C-alpha positions, 0 to 999 in steps of 0.5 A: 223763878215763877211766883205767885201773887194774889192783887188787891186792887183799891187797897188802902196802902201801897204793899208787897206781903210774902206768904210763902217762898213763892206766893205773894199777896200786893195790895195797890190802892190803883183799881184795875181799870186800864191795866194801872193795878197790874203796873203798880204791882208789878213796879211794887214786885220789882222794890221789894224783890230788888230785880226785875218782874214780868206779867206772865199770865192772869192780866185780868184776874187777880190771882196772877203769875210773875217770872223774875229775872 
């Protein structure tokens, strides 16, 4: 299953918000430098979904696509 995620780096708190069945907004405190925001977003999605996720596209963009295992 693929999900669409919008990541907001340098937010005030780390949280995941589901906006639709396959769309999420992920707020991370990490900066968008050296892949820190992507790694934290991946970790938060894993915790929220209780399943493994992998970044498929959008590594340098705010809108990303993740594959859920």
